[in-house]
ZAFIDREN-768563 format. One record per residue (C-alpha): residue in one letter; x, y, z. Coordinates in nm, 2 decimals. Layout:
type:a u:X v:Y w:Z
...
//
This chain:
type:m u:-5.70 v:-7.06 w:-7.31
type:d u:-5.84 v:-7.36 w:-7.12
type:i u:-5.58 v:-7.51 w:-6.89
type:t u:-5.65 v:-7.85 w:-6.73
type:f u:-5.45 v:-8.04 w:-6.47
type:e u:-5.50 v:-8.41 w:-6.42
type:l u:-5.47 v:-8.56 w:-6.07
type:d u:-5.11 v:-8.68 w:-6.10
type:a u:-4.99 v:-8.34 w:-6.22
type:f u:-5.18 v:-8.14 w:-5.96
type:a u:-5.10 v:-8.38 w:-5.67
type:k u:-4.73 v:-8.39 w:-5.73
type:v u:-4.69 v:-8.01 w:-5.75
type:i u:-4.89 v:-7.96 w:-5.43
type:l u:-4.70 v:-8.23 w:-5.25
type:h u:-4.37 v:-8.10 w:-5.37
type:a u:-4.44 v:-7.76 w:-5.22
type:t u:-4.59 v:-7.92 w:-4.90
type:k u:-4.28 v:-8.13 w:-4.85
type:y u:-4.04 v:-7.83 w:-4.85
type:p u:-4.24 v:-7.54 w:-4.70
type:a u:-3.92 v:-7.35 w:-4.61
type:f u:-3.77 v:-7.37 w:-4.96
type:s u:-3.84 v:-7.26 w:-5.31
type:v u:-3.94 v:-7.55 w:-5.53
type:n u:-3.98 v:-7.59 w:-5.90
type:g u:-4.06 v:-7.85 w:-6.17
type:l u:-4.22 v:-7.92 w:-6.50
type:f u:-4.56 v:-8.03 w:-6.64
type:i u:-4.56 v:-8.28 w:-6.92
type:r u:-4.81 v:-8.46 w:-7.14
type:k u:-4.81 v:-8.75 w:-7.38
type:v u:-4.80 v:-8.68 w:-7.75
type:m u:-5.07 v:-8.90 w:-7.90
type:s u:-4.99 v:-9.13 w:-8.19
type:g u:-5.05 v:-8.92 w:-8.50
type:g u:-5.09 v:-8.60 w:-8.30
type:k u:-4.86 v:-8.30 w:-8.32
type:p u:-4.66 v:-8.17 w:-8.02
type:q u:-4.81 v:-7.85 w:-7.87
type:a u:-4.50 v:-7.66 w:-7.98
type:q u:-4.61 v:-7.70 w:-8.35
type:v u:-4.96 v:-7.56 w:-8.32
type:q u:-5.14 v:-7.26 w:-8.17
type:l u:-5.35 v:-7.39 w:-7.89
type:t u:-5.67 v:-7.29 w:-7.71
type:k u:-5.62 v:-7.57 w:-7.45
type:v u:-5.32 v:-7.70 w:-7.25
type:n u:-5.35 v:-8.03 w:-7.07
type:c u:-5.10 v:-8.11 w:-6.79
type:e u:-5.10 v:-8.48 w:-6.74
type:d u:-4.81 v:-8.53 w:-6.51
type:a u:-4.55 v:-8.33 w:-6.32
type:i u:-4.17 v:-8.38 w:-6.27
type:p u:-4.04 v:-8.23 w:-5.95
type:l u:-3.69 v:-8.07 w:-5.99
type:t u:-3.54 v:-7.88 w:-5.70
type:h u:-3.60 v:-7.76 w:-5.35
type:i u:-3.29 v:-7.54 w:-5.30
type:h u:-3.18 v:-7.18 w:-5.30
type:m u:-3.31 v:-7.01 w:-5.62
type:s u:-2.97 v:-6.91 w:-5.74
type:k u:-2.88 v:-7.27 w:-5.80
type:y u:-3.16 v:-7.29 w:-6.06
type:t u:-2.93 v:-7.14 w:-6.32
type:t u:-2.63 v:-7.35 w:-6.25
type:p u:-2.51 v:-7.65 w:-6.46
type:t u:-2.71 v:-7.87 w:-6.22
type:m u:-3.03 v:-7.73 w:-6.35
type:e u:-2.91 v:-7.77 w:-6.71
type:i u:-2.84 v:-8.14 w:-6.63
type:a u:-3.19 v:-8.18 w:-6.49
type:l u:-3.36 v:-8.02 w:-6.79
type:a u:-3.15 v:-8.23 w:-7.03
type:q u:-3.25 v:-8.55 w:-6.84
type:v u:-3.62 v:-8.46 w:-6.85
type:e u:-3.59 v:-8.37 w:-7.22
type:q u:-3.44 v:-8.72 w:-7.29
type:h u:-3.71 v:-8.88 w:-7.08
type:c u:-3.98 v:-8.70 w:-7.29
type:k u:-3.82 v:-8.83 w:-7.61
type:d u:-3.81 v:-9.18 w:-7.47
type:t u:-4.17 v:-9.17 w:-7.36
type:k u:-4.31 v:-8.96 w:-7.65
type:s u:-4.40 v:-8.68 w:-7.42
type:e u:-4.34 v:-8.31 w:-7.42
type:i u:-4.29 v:-8.03 w:-7.16
type:v u:-4.60 v:-7.80 w:-7.15
type:g u:-4.54 v:-7.60 w:-6.84
type:y u:-4.31 v:-7.49 w:-6.56
type:y u:-4.41 v:-7.44 w:-6.20
type:q u:-4.24 v:-7.26 w:-5.91
type:a u:-4.32 v:-7.19 w:-5.54
type:n u:-4.12 v:-6.90 w:-5.39
type:q u:-3.96 v:-6.93 w:-5.05
type:n u:-4.15 v:-6.62 w:-4.92
type:i u:-4.50 v:-6.73 w:-4.84
type:n u:-4.64 v:-6.40 w:-4.96
type:d u:-4.46 v:-6.40 w:-5.29
type:k u:-4.64 v:-6.56 w:-5.58
type:s u:-4.48 v:-6.36 w:-5.86
type:p u:-4.22 v:-6.48 w:-6.11
type:d u:-3.87 v:-6.35 w:-6.07
type:v u:-3.56 v:-6.33 w:-6.28
type:i u:-3.49 v:-6.70 w:-6.23
type:t u:-3.84 v:-6.79 w:-6.34
type:a u:-3.80 v:-6.59 w:-6.65
type:r u:-3.46 v:-6.74 w:-6.74
type:i u:-3.59 v:-7.10 w:-6.71
type:a u:-3.92 v:-7.03 w:-6.88
type:e u:-3.75 v:-6.85 w:-7.17
type:k u:-3.54 v:-7.16 w:-7.24
type:l u:-3.85 v:-7.38 w:-7.23
type:h u:-4.05 v:-7.13 w:-7.43
type:d u:-3.80 v:-7.14 w:-7.71
type:v u:-3.90 v:-7.51 w:-7.76
type:n u:-4.27 v:-7.47 w:-7.69
type:p u:-4.43 v:-7.13 w:-7.75
type:n u:-4.75 v:-7.24 w:-7.58
type:l u:-4.56 v:-7.30 w:-7.25
type:i u:-4.75 v:-7.20 w:-6.93
type:v u:-4.58 v:-7.09 w:-6.61
type:v u:-4.76 v:-7.17 w:-6.29
type:m u:-4.67 v:-6.98 w:-5.97
type:i u:-4.80 v:-7.14 w:-5.66
type:d u:-4.99 v:-6.93 w:-5.41
type:n u:-4.83 v:-7.05 w:-5.08
type:e u:-5.10 v:-6.87 w:-4.88
type:e u:-5.36 v:-7.10 w:-5.03
type:l u:-5.17 v:-7.42 w:-4.95
type:d u:-5.36 v:-7.61 w:-4.68
type:p u:-5.42 v:-7.96 w:-4.56
type:n u:-5.78 v:-7.90 w:-4.66
type:l u:-5.76 v:-7.74 w:-5.00
type:e u:-6.06 v:-7.53 w:-5.10
type:k u:-5.93 v:-7.39 w:-5.43
type:i u:-5.66 v:-7.43 w:-5.69
type:p u:-5.36 v:-7.23 w:-5.55
type:f u:-5.22 v:-7.15 w:-5.90
type:v u:-5.15 v:-6.82 w:-6.07
type:i u:-5.09 v:-6.86 w:-6.45
type:y u:-4.84 v:-6.67 w:-6.66
type:q u:-4.76 v:-6.69 w:-7.03
type:f u:-4.52 v:-6.50 w:-7.26
type:q u:-4.68 v:-6.21 w:-7.43
type:d u:-4.47 v:-5.97 w:-7.63
type:g u:-4.15 v:-6.13 w:-7.50
type:k u:-4.25 v:-6.09 w:-7.13
type:l u:-4.42 v:-6.31 w:-6.87
type:k u:-4.77 v:-6.17 w:-6.80
type:q u:-5.04 v:-6.30 w:-6.58
type:v u:-5.33 v:-6.44 w:-6.77
type:q u:-5.69 v:-6.49 w:-6.67
type:d u:-5.73 v:-6.83 w:-6.83
type:q u:-5.98 v:-7.09 w:-6.72
type:i u:-5.81 v:-7.34 w:-6.49
type:r u:-5.98 v:-7.68 w:-6.43
type:l u:-5.90 v:-8.00 w:-6.25
type:v u:-6.01 v:-8.31 w:-6.43
type:p u:-6.21 v:-8.51 w:-6.42
type:d u:-6.37 v:-8.34 w:-6.12
type:e u:-6.24 v:-8.03 w:-5.93
type:q u:-6.39 v:-8.10 w:-5.59
type:e u:-6.30 v:-8.47 w:-5.60
type:t u:-5.94 v:-8.38 w:-5.69
type:l u:-5.91 v:-8.12 w:-5.42
type:s u:-6.04 v:-8.37 w:-5.17
type:t u:-5.80 v:-8.64 w:-5.29
type:v u:-5.50 v:-8.42 w:-5.27
type:s u:-5.61 v:-8.29 w:-4.92
type:a u:-5.62 v:-8.65 w:-4.81
type:l u:-5.28 v:-8.72 w:-4.95
type:i u:-5.14 v:-8.42 w:-4.76
type:q u:-5.30 v:-8.53 w:-4.43
type:a u:-5.16 v:-8.88 w:-4.49
type:k u:-4.81 v:-8.73 w:-4.54
type:a u:-4.78 v:-8.89 w:-4.88
type:y u:-4.53 v:-8.61 w:-4.97
type:r u:-4.27 v:-8.82 w:-4.79
type:q u:-4.28 v:-9.05 w:-5.10
type:l u:-4.21 v:-8.76 w:-5.34
type:v u:-3.87 v:-8.77 w:-5.51
type:d u:-3.73 v:-8.46 w:-5.69
type:f u:-3.41 v:-8.41 w:-5.89
type:d u:-3.22 v:-8.31 w:-5.57
type:n u:-3.32 v:-8.63 w:-5.40
type:h u:-3.21 v:-8.82 w:-5.72
type:l u:-2.86 v:-8.67 w:-5.69
type:d u:-2.84 v:-8.80 w:-5.33
type:d u:-2.94 v:-9.15 w:-5.45
type:l u:-2.93 v:-9.22 w:-5.82
type:r u:-3.16 v:-9.51 w:-5.78
type:e u:-3.45 v:-9.28 w:-5.70
type:n u:-3.67 v:-9.21 w:-6.00
type:y u:-3.79 v:-8.85 w:-6.00
type:w u:-3.92 v:-8.87 w:-6.36
type:t u:-4.22 v:-9.08 w:-6.28
type:n u:-4.22 v:-9.10 w:-5.90
type:p u:-4.35 v:-9.46 w:-5.90
type:k u:-4.40 v:-9.49 w:-5.52
type:l u:-4.59 v:-9.17 w:-5.51
type:s u:-4.79 v:-9.25 w:-5.82
type:e u:-4.90 v:-9.57 w:-5.65
type:e u:-5.00 v:-9.37 w:-5.34
type:i u:-5.20 v:-9.13 w:-5.54
type:e u:-5.38 v:-9.41 w:-5.71
type:k u:-5.47 v:-9.57 w:-5.38
type:f u:-5.64 v:-9.24 w:-5.27
type:n u:-5.82 v:-9.19 w:-5.60
type:v u:-6.13 v:-9.39 w:-5.52
//
């Protein structure tokens, strides 16, 4: 399978993990459903395109299965309905810098999302590869096969240009743009904060994308 990440999606994931280096973080990848097109859940795909990312939490992993997480997922699902989008992936960075493997919590959340979209991808972030000067894509990809999450050797690409995107996100890290990132936990602290689209951060990303 060919998996592509657009700048907004890649940048928000990296900045989410960078903002909270001492915590586990997680979130979702989404894409727009084109007019007349079918949601990914309804077809067998050879390509998954992640257009944007929605940061969810940066707390202890056990909280991921509480009603708080259910509320977050329900809000994102409603946002997707309102914007004619769909969830195509789930991402997670573990607290342990050496740990890039999915755990029980990953599986539980991914199973719920997989029930809706069988083409769902799971992205585990390789914390050891996170750096203010990114040299490679720090992602390990998993998908459900025979009912279990298994690592897949799919082609991962940053679009439109990999080196340009890595350079842009590196510049965002160095400029501490992650301070603008809002996740669902931040939203609970201040309900005025928009974690669905992260408008302030999106503007910052656009400024650096020259």
